[in-house]
N, CA, C and O atoms as a Tripos MOL2 file, in Angstrom:
@<TRIPOS>MOLECULE
protein
  292   291    73     0     0
PROTEIN
NO_CHARGES

@<TRIPOS>ATOM
      1 N           1.1300   -1.1020    0.3690 N.3       1 MET1
      2 CA         -0.0140   -0.5310    0.4530 C.3       1 MET1
      3 C           1.1350    1.4760   -0.2560 C.2       1 MET1
      4 O           2.2840    1.8060    0.0380 O.2       1 MET1
      5 N           0.3710    2.0410   -0.9210 N.am      2 THR2
      6 CA          1.2390    2.9510   -0.8160 C.3       2 THR2
      7 C           0.8380    4.9310   -0.0810 C.2       2 THR2
      8 O          -0.2770    5.3590   -0.3770 O.2       2 THR2
      9 N           1.4820    5.5880    0.5070 N.am      3 ILE3
     10 CA          0.6650    6.6760    1.4630 C.3       3 ILE3
     11 C           1.3400    7.9260    0.5040 C.2       3 ILE3
     12 O           2.1740    7.7330   -0.3790 O.2       3 ILE3
     13 N           0.9240    8.9040    0.7920 N.am      4 GLU4
     14 CA          0.4290    9.9260   -0.1220 C.3       4 GLU4
     15 C           0.3580   10.9320    0.4380 C.2       4 GLU4
     16 O          -0.7100   11.3740    0.8620 O.2       4 GLU4
     17 N           2.4040   11.9990    0.6690 N.am      5 VAL5
     18 CA          1.3100   13.1880    0.7860 C.3       5 VAL5
     19 C           1.1720   14.4990    0.1820 C.2       5 VAL5
     20 O           1.7130   14.8070   -0.8800 O.2       5 VAL5
     21 N           0.6220   15.0760    0.7040 N.am      6 ARG6
     22 CA          0.4690   16.1320    0.0820 C.3       6 ARG6
     23 C           0.5330   17.2690    0.3770 C.2       6 ARG6
     24 O           0.5430   17.3990    1.6010 O.2       6 ARG6
     25 N           0.6040   18.5590   -0.3750 N.am      7 ALA7
     26 CA          0.1550   20.0620    0.3650 C.3       7 ALA7
     27 C          -0.4420   20.8240    0.8030 C.2       7 ALA7
     28 O          -1.3800   21.2850    0.1520 O.2       7 ALA7
     29 N          -0.2030   21.2180    1.8990 N.am      8 HIS8
     30 CA         -1.5840   21.4420    2.6240 C.3       8 HIS8
     31 C          -2.0210   23.2430    2.2790 C.2       8 HIS8
     32 O          -2.9400   24.0290    2.5050 O.2       8 HIS8
     33 N          -0.4590   23.2000    1.4870 N.am      9 ILE9
     34 CA         -0.8090   25.2980    1.4940 C.3       9 ILE9
     35 C          -0.5710   24.6090   -0.1240 C.2       9 ILE9
     36 O          -0.3900   23.5370   -0.7020 O.2       9 ILE9
     37 N          -0.7610   26.4750   -0.4200 N.am     10 THR10
     38 CA         -0.4310   26.4520   -2.3740 C.3      10 THR10
     39 C           0.9350   27.7360   -1.8990 C.2      10 THR10
     40 O           0.7770   28.6930   -1.1420 O.2      10 THR10
     41 N           1.6810   27.5040   -2.3260 N.am     11 GLY11
     42 CA          3.3770   27.6300   -1.8340 C.3      11 GLY11
     43 C           4.5170   27.2880   -2.9910 C.2      11 GLY11
     44 O           4.2310   26.8560   -4.1070 O.2      11 GLY11
     45 N           5.8100   27.5500   -2.5400 N.am     12 THR12
     46 CA          6.3540   26.9330   -3.2310 C.3      12 THR12
     47 C           7.3360   25.9920   -2.5370 C.2      12 THR12
     48 O           7.5100   25.8190   -1.3300 O.2      12 THR12
     49 N           8.0260   25.3410   -3.7370 N.am     13 VAL13
     50 CA          8.4720   24.4590   -2.0620 C.3      13 VAL13
     51 C          10.1890   24.3070   -2.3330 C.2      13 VAL13
     52 O          10.9210   23.8170   -3.1930 O.2      13 VAL13
     53 N          10.3400   25.0940   -0.9600 N.am     14 TRP14
     54 CA         11.2720   25.8730   -0.7340 C.3      14 TRP14
     55 C          12.8340   24.7840   -0.1850 C.2      14 TRP14
     56 O          14.0100   25.1390   -0.2750 O.2      14 TRP14
     57 N          12.2620   23.3180    0.4140 N.am     15 LYS15
     58 CA         13.4460   22.5590    0.8280 C.3      15 LYS15
     59 C          12.8730   20.8560    0.9570 C.2      15 LYS15
     60 O          11.9910   20.7490    1.8090 O.2      15 LYS15
     61 N          13.0850   20.0980    0.5480 N.am     16 ILE16
     62 CA         12.9110   18.7340    0.3030 C.3      16 ILE16
     63 C          13.6540   17.8460    1.6320 C.2      16 ILE16
     64 O          14.6020   17.1950    1.1920 O.2      16 ILE16
     65 N          13.4650   17.6640    3.1050 N.am     17 GLU17
     66 CA         13.6010   16.8000    4.1280 C.3      17 GLU17
     67 C          14.3770   15.4700    3.4810 C.2      17 GLU17
     68 O          15.4970   15.0870    3.8180 O.2      17 GLU17
     69 N          13.4980   14.8400    2.4490 N.am     18 VAL18
     70 CA         13.8920   12.7990    2.2830 C.3      18 VAL18
     71 C          14.0350   12.7350    1.4600 C.2      18 VAL18
     72 O          13.5870   13.5960    0.7030 O.2      18 VAL18
     73 N          14.9130   11.4540    0.8960 N.am     19 LYS19
     74 CA         15.2460   11.0580   -0.1630 C.3      19 LYS19
     75 C          14.5850   10.0540   -0.5030 C.2      19 LYS19
     76 O          13.6380    9.8530    0.2570 O.2      19 LYS19
     77 N          14.6800    9.3530   -1.3040 N.am     20 PRO20
     78 CA         14.2300    7.5220   -2.2080 C.3      20 PRO20
     79 C          14.4810    7.1710   -0.7960 C.2      20 PRO20
     80 O          15.4520    7.6490   -0.2090 O.2      20 PRO20
     81 N          13.5670    6.2730   -0.1570 N.am     21 GLY21
     82 CA         14.4570    5.1450    0.3270 C.3      21 GLY21
     83 C          14.6770    5.5400    1.8830 C.2      21 GLY21
     84 O          14.9160    4.5620    2.5920 O.2      21 GLY21
     85 N          14.6390    6.8990    2.6030 N.am     22 ASP22
     86 CA         14.5700    7.3750    4.0460 C.3      22 ASP22
     87 C          13.5110    6.9080    5.1740 C.2      22 ASP22
     88 O          13.0480    7.8580    5.8070 O.2      22 ASP22
     89 N          13.2370    6.1730    5.3910 N.am     23 GLU23
     90 CA         12.3880    5.9200    7.0950 C.3      23 GLU23
     91 C          11.9180    7.2540    7.6440 C.2      23 GLU23
     92 O          12.4490    8.2640    8.1060 O.2      23 GLU23
     93 N          10.4270    6.7260    7.3380 N.am     24 VAL24
     94 CA         10.2920    7.8530    8.0030 C.3      24 VAL24
     95 C           9.2550    7.5900    9.3370 C.2      24 VAL24
     96 O           9.0230    6.3820    9.2870 O.2      24 VAL24
     97 N           8.5580    8.1380   10.4530 N.am     25 GLU25
     98 CA          7.9900    8.3370   11.1430 C.3      25 GLU25
     99 C           6.5090    9.3110   11.0320 C.2      25 GLU25
    100 O           6.2830   10.1700   10.1800 O.2      25 GLU25
    101 N           5.4640    8.8180   12.3420 N.am     26 ALA26
    102 CA          4.3760    9.9910   11.6240 C.3      26 ALA26
    103 C           5.2240   10.9730   12.5090 C.2      26 ALA26
    104 O           6.1770   10.8320   13.2750 O.2      26 ALA26
    105 N           4.3260   12.2210   11.9910 N.am     27 GLY27
    106 CA          4.5790   13.1510   12.1420 C.3      27 GLY27
    107 C           6.3990   14.3320   11.7740 C.2      27 GLY27
    108 O           6.9760   15.3920   12.0170 O.2      27 GLY27
    109 N           6.4450   13.4300   11.2750 N.am     28 ASP28
    110 CA          8.2280   13.8340   10.0490 C.3      28 ASP28
    111 C           8.1040   14.9070    9.4460 C.2      28 ASP28
    112 O           6.9660   14.8280    8.9840 O.2      28 ASP28
    113 N           8.6070   16.0500    9.0830 N.am     29 THR29
    114 CA          8.7210   16.5520    7.8210 C.3      29 THR29
    115 C           9.4100   16.5090    6.4990 C.2      29 THR29
    116 O          10.6080   16.7420    6.3390 O.2      29 THR29
    117 N           8.3160   16.1040    5.3010 N.am     30 VAL30
    118 CA          8.9480   15.7700    4.3080 C.3      30 VAL30
    119 C          10.0700   16.7940    3.4900 C.2      30 VAL30
    120 O          11.0540   16.6710    2.7600 O.2      30 VAL30
    121 N           9.1560   18.0040    4.1810 N.am     31 ALA31
    122 CA          9.0940   19.0070    2.6460 C.3      31 ALA31
    123 C           8.7960   20.5070    3.9080 C.2      31 ALA31
    124 O           8.4640   20.5250    5.0940 O.2      31 ALA31
    125 N           9.0820   21.4700    3.0170 N.am     32 ILE32
    126 CA          9.0510   22.4000    3.9610 C.3      32 ILE32
    127 C           8.8970   23.7060    2.4970 C.2      32 ILE32
    128 O           9.9130   24.1750    1.9850 O.2      32 ILE32
    129 N           7.5740   24.0790    2.0650 N.am     33 LEU33
    130 CA          6.5750   24.5030    1.4210 C.3      33 LEU33
    131 C           6.9060   26.5930    1.4580 C.2      33 LEU33
    132 O           5.8910   27.0060    2.0190 O.2      33 LEU33
    133 N           7.5140   27.4380    1.2290 N.am     34 GLU34
    134 CA          7.5520   28.9630    1.4730 C.3      34 GLU34
    135 C           5.4870   29.5640    1.1310 C.2      34 GLU34
    136 O           4.7380   29.1150    0.2630 O.2      34 GLU34
    137 N           5.3030   30.1980    1.7490 N.am     35 SER35
    138 CA          3.9940   30.7240    0.9310 C.3      35 SER35
    139 C           4.1450   32.2450    1.8600 C.2      35 SER35
    140 O           4.3880   32.0330    3.0480 O.2      35 SER35
    141 N           4.0850   33.0450    1.6500 N.am     36 MET36
    142 CA          3.8270   34.5010    1.6730 C.3      36 MET36
    143 C           4.8970   34.6000    2.5900 C.2      36 MET36
    144 O           4.6040   34.7260    3.7790 O.2      36 MET36
    145 N           5.6320   34.5800    2.3820 N.am     37 LYS37
    146 CA          7.5250   34.7900    3.1570 C.3      37 LYS37
    147 C           7.1690   33.9890    4.4300 C.2      37 LYS37
    148 O           7.4820   34.5540    5.4790 O.2      37 LYS37
    149 N           6.8630   33.3680    4.4860 N.am     38 MET38
    150 CA          6.4720   32.0040    5.5790 C.3      38 MET38
    151 C           7.2040   30.5060    5.0100 C.2      38 MET38
    152 O           7.3380   30.0840    3.8610 O.2      38 MET38
    153 N           7.6130   29.9060    6.3650 N.am     39 GLU39
    154 CA          8.0030   28.5710    6.1410 C.3      39 GLU39
    155 C           7.2120   27.3800    6.2370 C.2      39 GLU39
    156 O           7.0210   27.4560    7.4510 O.2      39 GLU39
    157 N           6.5740   26.2870    5.8810 N.am     40 MET40
    158 CA          5.3890   25.7350    6.1830 C.3      40 MET40
    159 C           6.1510   24.4040    6.9750 C.2      40 MET40
    160 O           5.0430   23.9550    7.2690 O.2      40 MET40
    161 N           6.6680   23.8480    7.3030 N.am     41 PRO41
    162 CA          6.6520   22.8190    7.2790 C.3      41 PRO41
    163 C           5.4920   20.6290    6.8330 C.2      41 PRO41
    164 O           4.6930   20.0970    7.6030 O.2      41 PRO41
    165 N           5.9080   20.1270    5.5750 N.am     42 VAL42
    166 CA          5.0520   19.2530    5.3750 C.3      42 VAL42
    167 C           5.0780   18.2940    6.0380 C.2      42 VAL42
    168 O           5.9640   17.6070    5.5310 O.2      42 VAL42
    169 N           4.3440   17.3450    7.5550 N.am     43 GLU43
    170 CA          4.6690   16.0890    8.1550 C.3      43 GLU43
    171 C           3.5870   15.0850    7.5930 C.2      43 GLU43
    172 O           2.3570   15.1070    7.6310 O.2      43 GLU43
    173 N           4.3600   14.3310    7.1370 N.am     44 THR44
    174 CA          3.5730   12.6070    7.2630 C.3      44 THR44
    175 C           2.2890   12.3080    9.1260 C.2      44 THR44
    176 O           2.5360   12.7160   10.2610 O.2      44 THR44
    177 N           1.5180   11.7950    8.8180 N.am     45 ASP45
    178 CA          1.0500   11.1360    8.8520 C.3      45 ASP45
    179 C           0.7880   10.1250    9.0480 C.2      45 ASP45
    180 O          -0.2080    9.5910    9.5360 O.2      45 ASP45
    181 N           2.1470    9.6040    8.4770 N.am     46 ASP46
    182 CA          2.1110    8.0890    8.8570 C.3      46 ASP46
    183 C           3.3290    7.5850    8.6340 C.2      46 ASP46
    184 O           4.0880    8.1870    7.8750 O.2      46 ASP46
    185 N           3.8650    5.9570    9.4860 N.am     47 GLU47
    186 CA          4.8760    5.5640    8.8910 C.3      47 GLU47
    187 C           5.6370    4.8860    7.9620 C.2      47 GLU47
    188 O           5.6280    3.6820    7.7050 O.2      47 GLU47
    189 N           6.1830    5.6210    7.5650 N.am     48 GLY48
    190 CA          6.6940    4.0660    6.1560 C.3      48 GLY48
    191 C           8.3720    4.5610    5.7190 C.2      48 GLY48
    192 O           9.0250    5.0690    6.6310 O.2      48 GLY48
    193 N           8.9050    4.4390    4.6240 N.am     49 VAL49
    194 CA          9.6770    4.4330    3.5990 C.3      49 VAL49
    195 C           9.5490    4.9930    2.5490 C.2      49 VAL49
    196 O           8.6340    4.4980    1.8900 O.2      49 VAL49
    197 N          10.1010    5.8960    2.0240 N.am     50 VAL50
    198 CA          9.9010    7.0310    0.7240 C.3      50 VAL50
    199 C          10.3420    6.3100   -0.0670 C.2      50 VAL50
    200 O          11.3640    5.6310    0.0320 O.2      50 VAL50
    201 N           9.2870    6.4190   -1.3270 N.am     51 GLU51
    202 CA          9.1310    5.8670   -2.3300 C.3      51 GLU51
    203 C           9.2280    6.7400   -3.8080 C.2      51 GLU51
    204 O           9.2510    6.1720   -4.9000 O.2      51 GLU51
    205 N           9.2680    7.8750   -3.6740 N.am     52 THR52
    206 CA          9.1800    8.9530   -4.5710 C.3      52 THR52
    207 C           8.7960   10.0120   -4.5120 C.2      52 THR52
    208 O           7.6310   10.3010   -4.2400 O.2      52 THR52
    209 N           9.4550   10.5980   -4.6880 N.am     53 ILE53
    210 CA          9.7030   12.8030   -4.5630 C.3      53 ILE53
    211 C           9.2820   12.7520   -5.8410 C.2      53 ILE53
    212 O           9.7460   12.2320   -6.8560 O.2      53 ILE53
    213 N           7.6090   13.8560   -5.4350 N.am     54 HIS54
    214 CA          7.6090   14.2940   -6.9770 C.3      54 HIS54
    215 C           6.9790   15.6220   -7.5890 C.2      54 HIS54
    216 O           5.9520   15.9740   -8.1680 O.2      54 HIS54
    217 N           8.4190   16.2670   -7.0380 N.am     55 VAL55
    218 CA          8.4600   17.5740   -6.3370 C.3      55 VAL55
    219 C          10.0510   18.2640   -6.4480 C.2      55 VAL55
    220 O          10.9810   17.5660   -6.0420 O.2      55 VAL55
    221 N          10.3110   19.4630   -6.9300 N.am     56 ALA56
    222 CA         11.8380   19.7730   -6.9010 C.3      56 ALA56
    223 C          12.1400   21.2660   -6.3000 C.2      56 ALA56
    224 O          11.6060   22.3080   -6.6810 O.2      56 ALA56
    225 N          13.2380   21.1050   -5.1490 N.am     57 GLU57
    226 CA         13.0170   22.8390   -4.8000 C.3      57 GLU57
    227 C          13.1920   24.1470   -4.9190 C.2      57 GLU57
    228 O          14.3370   24.6000   -4.9040 O.2      57 GLU57
    229 N          11.9680   25.0630   -5.0710 N.am     58 GLY58
    230 CA         11.8940   25.4960   -6.2130 C.3      58 GLY58
    231 C          10.3500   25.8690   -7.4400 C.2      58 GLY58
    232 O           9.9910   26.6130   -8.3530 O.2      58 GLY58
    233 N           9.8260   24.4830   -6.4120 N.am     59 GLN59
    234 CA          8.8510   24.3780   -7.7100 C.3      59 GLN59
    235 C           7.9150   24.7870   -7.1130 C.2      59 GLN59
    236 O           7.9610   24.7180   -5.8840 O.2      59 GLN59
    237 N           6.6600   25.3950   -7.8050 N.am     60 ALA60
    238 CA          5.3060   26.1960   -6.9480 C.3      60 ALA60
    239 C           4.2230   24.7690   -7.1350 C.2      60 ALA60
    240 O           4.2430   24.0130   -8.1060 O.2      60 ALA60
    241 N           3.4990   24.6800   -6.1860 N.am     61 VAL61
    242 CA          3.1480   24.0920   -5.2960 C.3      61 VAL61
    243 C           1.4590   24.5390   -5.0200 C.2      61 VAL61
    244 O           1.2890   25.5510   -4.3400 O.2      61 VAL61
    245 N           0.3930   23.9040   -5.4650 N.am     62 LYS62
    246 CA         -0.6080   23.7920   -5.6480 C.3      62 LYS62
    247 C          -1.3120   23.0050   -4.2030 C.2      62 LYS62
    248 O          -0.7790   21.9370   -3.9010 O.2      62 LYS62
    249 N          -2.4090   23.4620   -3.3640 N.am     63 GLU63
    250 CA         -3.1400   23.0020   -2.2370 C.3      63 GLU63
    251 C          -3.6060   21.3390   -2.9110 C.2      63 GLU63
    252 O          -4.3090   21.2500   -3.9170 O.2      63 GLU63
    253 N          -3.0550   20.0660   -2.1270 N.am     64 GLY64
    254 CA         -3.6490   19.2730   -2.4680 C.3      64 GLY64
    255 C          -2.7580   18.7900   -3.2600 C.2      64 GLY64
    256 O          -3.0100   17.5860   -3.3110 O.2      64 GLY64
    257 N          -1.3670   19.1340   -4.2700 N.am     65 ASP65
    258 CA         -0.6890   18.5880   -4.9740 C.3      65 ASP65
    259 C           0.5340   17.6390   -3.4290 C.2      65 ASP65
    260 O           1.0560   17.8400   -2.3330 O.2      65 ASP65
    261 N           0.2670   16.2090   -4.9450 N.am     66 LEU66
    262 CA          0.9940   15.1140   -4.4860 C.3      66 LEU66
    263 C           2.4910   15.4260   -4.5020 C.2      66 LEU66
    264 O           3.2560   15.2830   -5.4560 O.2      66 LEU66
    265 N           2.8920   16.0680   -2.7570 N.am     67 LEU67
    266 CA          4.6050   15.3120   -3.0540 C.3      67 LEU67
    267 C           5.6290   14.4620   -2.7710 C.2      67 LEU67
    268 O           6.8030   14.7350   -3.0230 O.2      67 LEU67
    269 N           5.2030   13.2830   -2.1810 N.am     68 VAL68
    270 CA          6.3420   12.5410   -1.6690 C.3      68 VAL68
    271 C           5.0020   11.2930   -1.6860 C.2      68 VAL68
    272 O           3.8190   11.4650   -1.3890 O.2      68 VAL68
    273 N           5.5850   10.2330   -2.0710 N.am     69 THR69
    274 CA          4.3760    8.7040   -1.7730 C.3      69 THR69
    275 C           5.7530    8.0500   -1.3910 C.2      69 THR69
    276 O           6.9060    8.2360   -1.7800 O.2      69 THR69
    277 N           5.0330    7.0110   -0.2550 N.am     70 LEU70
    278 CA          5.5960    6.4730    0.7180 C.3      70 LEU70
    279 C           5.1400    4.8170    0.7630 C.2      70 LEU70
    280 O           4.0350    4.3790    0.4430 O.2      70 LEU70
    281 N           5.9520    4.2730    1.1030 N.am     71 LYS71
    282 CA          5.1720    2.7210    0.8180 C.3      71 LYS71
    283 C           5.8470    2.5560    2.4400 C.2      71 LYS71
    284 O           6.9070    2.8480    2.9920 O.2      71 LYS71
    285 N           4.3360    1.8000    2.8770 N.am     72 GLU72
    286 CA          4.5150    0.5670    4.4810 C.3      72 GLU72
    287 C           5.5550    0.2620    4.7510 C.2      72 GLU72
    288 O           5.7540   -0.5790    3.8750 O.2      72 GLU72
    289 N           6.7220    0.3050    5.5120 N.am     73 PRO73
    290 CA          8.0570   -0.3960    6.1130 C.3      73 PRO73
    291 C           7.3910   -2.3200    6.0510 C.2      73 PRO73
    292 O           8.1170   -3.2370    6.4350 O.2      73 PRO73
@<TRIPOS>BOND
     1     1     2 1
     2     2     3 1
     3     3     4 2
     4     3     5 am
     5     5     6 1
     6     6     7 1
     7     7     8 2
     8     7     9 am
     9     9    10 1
    10    10    11 1
    11    11    12 2
    12    11    13 am
    13    13    14 1
    14    14    15 1
    15    15    16 2
    16    15    17 am
    17    17    18 1
    18    18    19 1
    19    19    20 2
    20    19    21 am
    21    21    22 1
    22    22    23 1
    23    23    24 2
    24    23    25 am
    25    25    26 1
    26    26    27 1
    27    27    28 2
    28    27    29 am
    29    29    30 1
    30    30    31 1
    31    31    32 2
    32    31    33 am
    33    33    34 1
    34    34    35 1
    35    35    36 2
    36    35    37 am
    37    37    38 1
    38    38    39 1
    39    39    40 2
    40    39    41 am
    41    41    42 1
    42    42    43 1
    43    43    44 2
    44    43    45 am
    45    45    46 1
    46    46    47 1
    47    47    48 2
    48    47    49 am
    49    49    50 1
    50    50    51 1
    51    51    52 2
    52    51    53 am
    53    53    54 1
    54    54    55 1
    55    55    56 2
    56    55    57 am
    57    57    58 1
    58    58    59 1
    59    59    60 2
    60    59    61 am
    61    61    62 1
    62    62    63 1
    63    63    64 2
    64    63    65 am
    65    65    66 1
    66    66    67 1
    67    67    68 2
    68    67    69 am
    69    69    70 1
    70    70    71 1
    71    71    72 2
    72    71    73 am
    73    73    74 1
    74    74    75 1
    75    75    76 2
    76    75    77 am
    77    77    78 1
    78    78    79 1
    79    79    80 2
    80    79    81 am
    81    81    82 1
    82    82    83 1
    83    83    84 2
    84    83    85 am
    85    85    86 1
    86    86    87 1
    87    87    88 2
    88    87    89 am
    89    89    90 1
    90    90    91 1
    91    91    92 2
    92    91    93 am
    93    93    94 1
    94    94    95 1
    95    95    96 2
    96    95    97 am
    97    97    98 1
    98    98    99 1
    99    99   100 2
   100    99   101 am
   101   101   102 1
   102   102   103 1
   103   103   104 2
   104   103   105 am
   105   105   106 1
   106   106   107 1
   107   107   108 2
   108   107   109 am
   109   109   110 1
   110   110   111 1
   111   111   112 2
   112   111   113 am
   113   113   114 1
   114   114   115 1
   115   115   116 2
   116   115   117 am
   117   117   118 1
   118   118   119 1
   119   119   120 2
   120   119   121 am
   121   121   122 1
   122   122   123 1
   123   123   124 2
   124   123   125 am
   125   125   126 1
   126   126   127 1
   127   127   128 2
   128   127   129 am
   129   129   130 1
   130   130   131 1
   131   131   132 2
   132   131   133 am
   133   133   134 1
   134   134   135 1
   135   135   136 2
   136   135   137 am
   137   137   138 1
   138   138   139 1
   139   139   140 2
   140   139   141 am
   141   141   142 1
   142   142   143 1
   143   143   144 2
   144   143   145 am
   145   145   146 1
   146   146   147 1
   147   147   148 2
   148   147   149 am
   149   149   150 1
   150   150   151 1
   151   151   152 2
   152   151   153 am
   153   153   154 1
   154   154   155 1
   155   155   156 2
   156   155   157 am
   157   157   158 1
   158   158   159 1
   159   159   160 2
   160   159   161 am
   161   161   162 1
   162   162   163 1
   163   163   164 2
   164   163   165 am
   165   165   166 1
   166   166   167 1
   167   167   168 2
   168   167   169 am
   169   169   170 1
   170   170   171 1
   171   171   172 2
   172   171   173 am
   173   173   174 1
   174   174   175 1
   175   175   176 2
   176   175   177 am
   177   177   178 1
   178   178   179 1
   179   179   180 2
   180   179   181 am
   181   181   182 1
   182   182   183 1
   183   183   184 2
   184   183   185 am
   185   185   186 1
   186   186   187 1
   187   187   188 2
   188   187   189 am
   189   189   190 1
   190   190   191 1
   191   191   192 2
   192   191   193 am
   193   193   194 1
   194   194   195 1
   195   195   196 2
   196   195   197 am
   197   197   198 1
   198   198   199 1
   199   199   200 2
   200   199   201 am
   201   201   202 1
   202   202   203 1
   203   203   204 2
   204   203   205 am
   205   205   206 1
   206   206   207 1
   207   207   208 2
   208   207   209 am
   209   209   210 1
   210   210   211 1
   211   211   212 2
   212   211   213 am
   213   213   214 1
   214   214   215 1
   215   215   216 2
   216   215   217 am
   217   217   218 1
   218   218   219 1
   219   219   220 2
   220   219   221 am
   221   221   222 1
   222   222   223 1
   223   223   224 2
   224   223   225 am
   225   225   226 1
   226   226   227 1
   227   227   228 2
   228   227   229 am
   229   229   230 1
   230   230   231 1
   231   231   232 2
   232   231   233 am
   233   233   234 1
   234   234   235 1
   235   235   236 2
   236   235   237 am
   237   237   238 1
   238   238   239 1
   239   239   240 2
   240   239   241 am
   241   241   242 1
   242   242   243 1
   243   243   244 2
   244   243   245 am
   245   245   246 1
   246   246   247 1
   247   247   248 2
   248   247   249 am
   249   249   250 1
   250   250   251 1
   251   251   252 2
   252   251   253 am
   253   253   254 1
   254   254   255 1
   255   255   256 2
   256   255   257 am
   257   257   258 1
   258   258   259 1
   259   259   260 2
   260   259   261 am
   261   261   262 1
   262   262   263 1
   263   263   264 2
   264   263   265 am
   265   265   266 1
   266   266   267 1
   267   267   268 2
   268   267   269 am
   269   269   270 1
   270   270   271 1
   271   271   272 2
   272   271   273 am
   273   273   274 1
   274   274   275 1
   275   275   276 2
   276   275   277 am
   277   277   278 1
   278   278   279 1
   279   279   280 2
   280   279   281 am
   281   281   282 1
   282   282   283 1
   283   283   284 2
   284   283   285 am
   285   285   286 1
   286   286   287 1
   287   287   288 2
   288   287   289 am
   289   289   290 1
   290   290   291 1
   291   291   292 2
@<TRIPOS>SUBSTRUCTURE
     1 MET1         2 RESIDUE 1 A MET
     2 THR2         6 RESIDUE 1 A THR
     3 ILE3        10 RESIDUE 1 A ILE
     4 GLU4        14 RESIDUE 1 A GLU
     5 VAL5        18 RESIDUE 1 A VAL
     6 ARG6        22 RESIDUE 1 A ARG
     7 ALA7        26 RESIDUE 1 A ALA
     8 HIS8        30 RESIDUE 1 A HIS
     9 ILE9        34 RESIDUE 1 A ILE
    10 THR10       38 RESIDUE 1 A THR
    11 GLY11       42 RESIDUE 1 A GLY
    12 THR12       46 RESIDUE 1 A THR
    13 VAL13       50 RESIDUE 1 A VAL
    14 TRP14       54 RESIDUE 1 A TRP
    15 LYS15       58 RESIDUE 1 A LYS
    16 ILE16       62 RESIDUE 1 A ILE
    17 GLU17       66 RESIDUE 1 A GLU
    18 VAL18       70 RESIDUE 1 A VAL
    19 LYS19       74 RESIDUE 1 A LYS
    20 PRO20       78 RESIDUE 1 A PRO
    21 GLY21       82 RESIDUE 1 A GLY
    22 ASP22       86 RESIDUE 1 A ASP
    23 GLU23       90 RESIDUE 1 A GLU
    24 VAL24       94 RESIDUE 1 A VAL
    25 GLU25       98 RESIDUE 1 A GLU
    26 ALA26      102 RESIDUE 1 A ALA
    27 GLY27      106 RESIDUE 1 A GLY
    28 ASP28      110 RESIDUE 1 A ASP
    29 THR29      114 RESIDUE 1 A THR
    30 VAL30      118 RESIDUE 1 A VAL
    31 ALA31      122 RESIDUE 1 A ALA
    32 ILE32      126 RESIDUE 1 A ILE
    33 LEU33      130 RESIDUE 1 A LEU
    34 GLU34      134 RESIDUE 1 A GLU
    35 SER35      138 RESIDUE 1 A SER
    36 MET36      142 RESIDUE 1 A MET
    37 LYS37      146 RESIDUE 1 A LYS
    38 MET38      150 RESIDUE 1 A MET
    39 GLU39      154 RESIDUE 1 A GLU
    40 MET40      158 RESIDUE 1 A MET
    41 PRO41      162 RESIDUE 1 A PRO
    42 VAL42      166 RESIDUE 1 A VAL
    43 GLU43      170 RESIDUE 1 A GLU
    44 THR44      174 RESIDUE 1 A THR
    45 ASP45      178 RESIDUE 1 A ASP
    46 ASP46      182 RESIDUE 1 A ASP
    47 GLU47      186 RESIDUE 1 A GLU
    48 GLY48      190 RESIDUE 1 A GLY
    49 VAL49      194 RESIDUE 1 A VAL
    50 VAL50      198 RESIDUE 1 A VAL
    51 GLU51      202 RESIDUE 1 A GLU
    52 THR52      206 RESIDUE 1 A THR
    53 ILE53      210 RESIDUE 1 A ILE
    54 HIS54      214 RESIDUE 1 A HIS
    55 VAL55      218 RESIDUE 1 A VAL
    56 ALA56      222 RESIDUE 1 A ALA
    57 GLU57      226 RESIDUE 1 A GLU
    58 GLY58      230 RESIDUE 1 A GLY
    59 GLN59      234 RESIDUE 1 A GLN
    60 ALA60      238 RESIDUE 1 A ALA
    61 VAL61      242 RESIDUE 1 A VAL
    62 LYS62      246 RESIDUE 1 A LYS
    63 GLU63      250 RESIDUE 1 A GLU
    64 GLY64      254 RESIDUE 1 A GLY
    65 ASP65      258 RESIDUE 1 A ASP
    66 LEU66      262 RESIDUE 1 A LEU
    67 LEU67      266 RESIDUE 1 A LEU
    68 VAL68      270 RESIDUE 1 A VAL
    69 THR69      274 RESIDUE 1 A THR
    70 LEU70      278 RESIDUE 1 A LEU
    71 LYS71      282 RESIDUE 1 A LYS
    72 GLU72      286 RESIDUE 1 A GLU
    73 PRO73      290 RESIDUE 1 A PRO
C-alpha cells in the first residue's frame, strides 16, 4: 500500500527533507513549503519508506498537490 503526502497550502517547495529509501515516522517533516514569506513544514501522518519524490526544490505547488509517496515499511 502506498501513502501519499500532499501539500496543505499553495506555495513554493523551499526544501525537501527526505530522499528515496529514507524511513519516516508519523510527524516527520518531509518538505518545507514557502508561502507568503513563511516557511511551513509538511509532515507525514504515517510511518513508511520514501518511495518517490514528485516535486523539486523551487517548484510551485497548489494545495492538494502530491509531494511524496511512501510505502509501508
